[in-house]
C-alpha positions as CSV (number, residue, x, y, z in Angstrom):
1,X,0.0,0.0,0.0
2,X,1.3,3.4,-0.9
3,X,0.2,7.0,-1.0
4,X,-1.4,9.0,1.8
5,X,-4.8,9.7,3.3
6,X,-6.4,13.1,4.3
7,X,-6.9,13.6,8.0
8,X,-8.5,16.9,8.8
9,X,-7.3,18.6,11.9
10,X,-10.9,19.1,13.0
11,X,-10.7,15.5,14.1
12,X,-9.3,17.0,17.3
13,X,-12.7,18.4,18.1
14,X,-14.4,15.0,17.8
15,X,-15.6,13.3,20.9
16,X,-13.6,10.2,20.0
17,X,-10.4,12.2,19.9
18,X,-11.2,14.2,23.0
19,X,-11.6,11.1,25.2
20,X,-9.5,11.5,28.3
21,X,-6.6,9.0,28.0
22,X,-2.9,8.6,28.3
23,X,-1.5,9.1,24.7
24,X,0.8,6.6,23.1
25,X,3.9,8.0,21.4
26,X,2.2,7.5,18.0
27,X,-0.8,9.5,19.1
28,X,1.4,12.3,20.5
29,X,3.3,12.5,17.2
30,X,0.1,12.7,15.2
31,X,-1.2,15.3,17.6
32,X,1.9,17.4,17.1
33,X,1.5,17.3,13.3
34,X,-2.1,18.5,13.6
35,X,-1.1,21.3,16.1
36,X,1.5,22.7,13.6
37,X,0.4,25.7,11.6
38,X,-0.2,24.9,7.9
39,X,0.8,28.5,7.0
40,X,2.7,31.4,8.6
41,X,0.7,33.0,11.4
42,X,0.9,35.6,14.2
43,X,-0.7,35.5,17.6
44,X,-0.6,37.5,20.8
45,X,1.2,35.9,23.7
46,X,0.7,38.1,26.8
47,X,1.8,41.5,25.5
48,X,4.1,40.1,22.8
49,X,3.2,39.5,19.2
50,X,4.6,36.0,18.2
51,X,5.2,34.9,14.7
52,X,5.2,31.2,13.8
53,X,6.1,29.6,10.5
54,X,4.5,26.9,8.5
55,X,5.1,23.6,10.3
56,X,5.6,25.2,13.7
57,X,3.5,25.6,16.9
58,X,4.1,27.2,20.2
59,X,3.4,25.3,23.5
60,X,4.9,24.5,26.9
61,X,5.9,21.4,28.6
62,X,3.1,21.7,31.2
63,X,0.5,22.0,28.4
64,X,1.8,18.9,26.6
65,X,2.0,16.9,29.9
66,X,-1.6,17.8,30.6
67,X,-2.8,17.2,27.0
68,X,-1.2,13.7,26.8
69,X,-1.4,12.7,30.5
70,X,2.4,12.3,30.7
71,X,5.0,13.0,33.3
72,X,7.8,15.4,32.8
73,X,10.5,12.8,32.3
74,X,8.5,10.9,29.7
75,X,7.8,14.1,27.8
76,X,11.4,15.3,27.7
77,X,12.7,11.8,26.7
78,X,10.1,11.7,23.8
79,X,11.0,15.2,22.5
80,X,14.7,14.4,22.8
81,X,14.2,11.2,20.8
82,X,12.3,13.1,18.1
83,X,15.1,15.7,17.9
84,X,17.8,13.1,17.6
85,X,15.9,11.4,14.8
86,X,15.6,14.6,12.9
87,X,11.8,14.7,13.2
88,X,11.5,18.0,15.1
89,X,13.5,21.1,16.1
90,X,12.7,22.4,19.6
91,X,13.5,25.9,20.8
92,X,12.8,26.7,24.5
93,X,13.1,30.0,26.3
94,X,11.7,31.2,29.7
95,X,8.3,31.9,28.2
96,X,7.4,29.2,25.8
97,X,8.5,26.2,23.7
98,X,8.5,26.4,19.9
99,X,8.4,23.1,18.0
100,X,9.1,22.8,14.3
101,X,8.0,19.7,12.4
102,X,10.8,18.8,10.0
103,X,9.8,17.8,6.5
104,X,6.3,19.2,7.2
105,X,5.5,18.9,3.5
106,X,5.5,15.1,3.9
107,X,2.4,15.4,6.1
108,X,0.6,18.4,4.7
109,X,0.7,19.0,0.9
110,X,-1.7,20.2,-1.7
111,X,-3.7,17.5,-3.6
112,X,-2.9,19.2,-6.9
113,X,0.7,18.0,-6.7
114,X,2.0,14.5,-7.4
115,X,2.0,13.6,-3.7
116,X,3.8,15.1,-0.7
117,X,7.2,16.7,-1.4
118,X,10.1,16.9,1.1
119,X,10.3,20.3,2.7
120,X,14.1,20.6,2.0
121,X,14.3,24.3,2.9
122,X,12.9,23.7,6.4
123,X,15.3,20.7,7.0
124,X,18.3,22.5,5.8
125,X,18.0,25.8,7.5
126,X,15.8,25.1,10.5
127,X,13.5,27.8,12.0
128,X,14.3,31.4,11.1
129,X,17.1,32.9,13.1
130,X,16.3,35.3,15.9
131,X,19.1,37.9,15.6
132,X,18.2,39.4,19.0
133,X,17.9,36.0,20.8
134,X,20.9,36.4,23.1
135,X,20.1,40.0,24.0
136,X,16.4,39.2,24.7
137,X,17.2,36.0,26.6
138,X,19.7,37.8,28.8
139,X,17.2,40.5,29.7
140,X,14.4,37.9,30.3
141,X,16.7,35.7,32.4
142,X,17.5,38.6,34.7
143,X,13.8,39.6,35.1
144,X,12.7,36.0,35.8
145,X,15.5,35.6,38.4
146,X,14.3,38.8,40.1
147,X,10.7,37.6,40.0
148,X,11.5,34.2,41.5
149,X,13.5,35.9,44.3
150,X,10.6,38.2,45.1
151,X,8.2,35.3,45.0
152,X,10.3,33.5,47.6
153,X,10.4,36.5,49.9
154,X,6.6,36.8,49.5
155,X,6.2,33.3,51.0
156,X,7.8,34.5,54.3
157,X,9.9,31.4,55.0
158,X,13.3,33.1,55.2
159,X,13.4,36.5,53.7
160,X,16.6,37.9,52.1
161,X,17.4,41.6,51.8
162,X,19.6,41.2,48.8
163,X,19.7,39.1,45.7
164,X,23.3,38.0,46.0
165,X,25.4,36.5,43.2
166,X,25.3,33.1,44.8
167,X,21.5,33.1,44.8
168,X,21.4,34.3,41.2
169,X,23.7,31.5,40.2
170,X,21.6,28.8,42.0
171,X,18.3,30.1,40.4
172,X,19.9,30.3,37.0
173,X,21.2,26.7,37.3
174,X,17.7,25.4,38.1
175,X,16.2,27.4,35.2
176,X,18.4,25.4,32.8
177,X,16.1,22.4,33.3
178,X,13.0,23.8,35.0
179,X,10.4,26.4,34.1
180,X,9.6,29.3,36.4
181,X,6.2,27.7,37.1
182,X,7.9,24.5,38.3
183,X,10.2,26.4,40.6
184,X,7.4,28.5,42.2
185,X,5.2,25.4,42.4
186,X,7.9,23.6,44.4
187,X,8.3,26.7,46.7
188,X,4.6,26.8,47.4
189,X,4.5,23.1,48.2
190,X,7.4,23.6,50.5
191,X,5.6,26.4,52.3
192,X,2.5,24.3,52.7
193,X,4.4,21.4,54.1
194,X,6.5,23.6,56.4
195,X,3.5,25.5,57.9
196,X,0.9,22.7,57.8
197,X,-0.1,20.7,60.8
198,X,-0.4,17.5,58.8
199,X,3.3,17.4,58.0
200,X,6.3,16.7,60.1
201,X,8.9,18.7,58.2
202,X,10.2,21.7,60.2
203,X,13.5,22.6,58.6
204,X,13.7,26.1,57.1
205,X,15.9,26.5,54.1
206,X,17.5,29.7,52.9
207,X,16.7,30.4,49.2
208,X,20.2,29.4,48.2
209,X,19.9,26.1,50.0
210,X,16.4,25.4,48.7
211,X,17.6,25.9,45.1
212,X,19.9,22.9,45.3
213,X,18.5,20.1,43.1
214,X,18.0,17.5,45.9
215,X,16.0,20.0,48.0
216,X,13.8,21.7,45.3
217,X,13.1,18.3,43.6
218,X,11.5,16.7,46.6
219,X,8.9,19.4,46.8
220,X,7.7,19.1,43.2
221,X,4.1,17.9,43.0
222,X,5.2,15.0,40.8
223,X,7.3,13.7,43.7
224,X,4.4,13.6,46.1
225,X,5.6,15.9,48.9
226,X,2.2,15.9,50.6
227,X,2.4,12.1,51.1
228,X,6.1,11.8,51.7
229,X,6.1,14.3,54.6
230,X,2.7,13.5,56.1
231,X,2.7,12.6,59.8
232,X,1.7,9.1,60.8
233,X,-1.5,8.5,62.7
234,X,-0.8,8.6,66.3
235,X,2.3,10.7,66.0
236,X,5.8,10.1,64.6
237,X,7.4,10.8,61.2
238,X,5.9,9.0,58.3
239,X,6.1,9.2,54.5
240,X,9.0,8.3,52.2
241,X,11.6,10.4,54.1
242,X,10.5,9.6,57.7
243,X,13.4,7.3,58.5
244,X,16.1,9.6,57.0
245,X,14.8,12.9,58.4
246,X,13.3,11.8,61.7
247,X,13.3,15.1,63.4
248,X,15.6,17.8,62.2
249,X,17.9,18.8,65.1
250,X,18.0,22.4,66.4
251,X,21.7,22.4,65.6
252,X,21.1,21.7,62.0
253,X,18.4,24.4,61.7
254,X,20.8,26.9,63.2
255,X,23.5,25.8,60.8
256,X,21.2,26.3,57.9
257,X,20.1,29.8,59.0
258,X,23.7,30.9,59.4
259,X,24.0,30.6,55.6
260,X,21.4,33.3,55.3
261,X,23.6,36.4,55.9
262,X,20.7,38.6,54.9
263,X,18.0,36.9,57.0
264,X,15.3,39.4,58.1
265,X,12.5,37.2,59.6
266,X,10.4,34.2,59.1
267,X,6.7,35.1,59.3
268,X,4.3,32.5,57.8
269,X,1.5,33.3,55.3
270,X,-0.3,31.5,52.5
271,X,0.1,32.5,48.9
272,X,-1.6,31.7,45.7
273,X,-0.7,32.0,42.1
274,X,2.5,31.0,40.3
275,X,2.2,32.4,36.7
276,X,4.8,34.6,35.3
277,X,2.4,37.5,35.1
278,X,1.6,37.1,38.8
279,X,5.4,36.9,39.6
280,X,5.7,40.3,37.9
281,X,3.1,41.8,40.2
282,X,4.8,40.3,43.3
283,X,8.2,41.5,42.1
284,X,6.9,45.1,41.8
285,X,6.0,45.1,45.5
286,X,9.6,44.6,46.4
287,X,11.1,47.3,44.1
């Protein structure tokens, strides 16, 4: 059997396609092809006008994870596999992920031609170059780091007067593999566990210490912090880390706090919202 069939992207609106399920890799690949723009397009992303080319679409890891019912590791391994096989080109910055389907002409071509033609131009040159990419990313990185710093202070765990170079370096290192939303999600979960009566964890990190991979990772929602640090019925430490962290000593808490040269207090309060836009509002309160 040779040739191709026409599959209209409106199939995505059909109740059969919209059934809630965990996507297979084939379904995810087909979904990506249908999400790609069939012609150049522009759309408003926040306050920024974004241009996408034919065969491209803009998304985020969180959106794809929710759409396909996948975990973060499975998604990243899948996208890496597609890139290595020359099937996609992925560009990620602090705001969004842009995916280009290589040889898009294989999957979407006019009927008037003798069949789909390879999109050689796309494969050879990749997505259009952003001549201001480095300049824009440097500016965005600095702003995002400031916003994350302000968000941490707003949680009232251990406040810092100054955004030191060490703190900047730690935040920047985490941003290499995590989105701002993932970082603030982990911070919020940590605050909930620290202040909640249902949980045994009592150790207060400085921001610099919290940004170490082993600390921030254990409070990500995917790693079940609300179960791992839950108290056992009848008292005592329970959860995954109960045996290893059975009661943080007063000496260790003091040692951690000595690392916060700019410590100014530890009031507790709840906080909601983790979007980049909300981070901007929080950051403005600290300027």
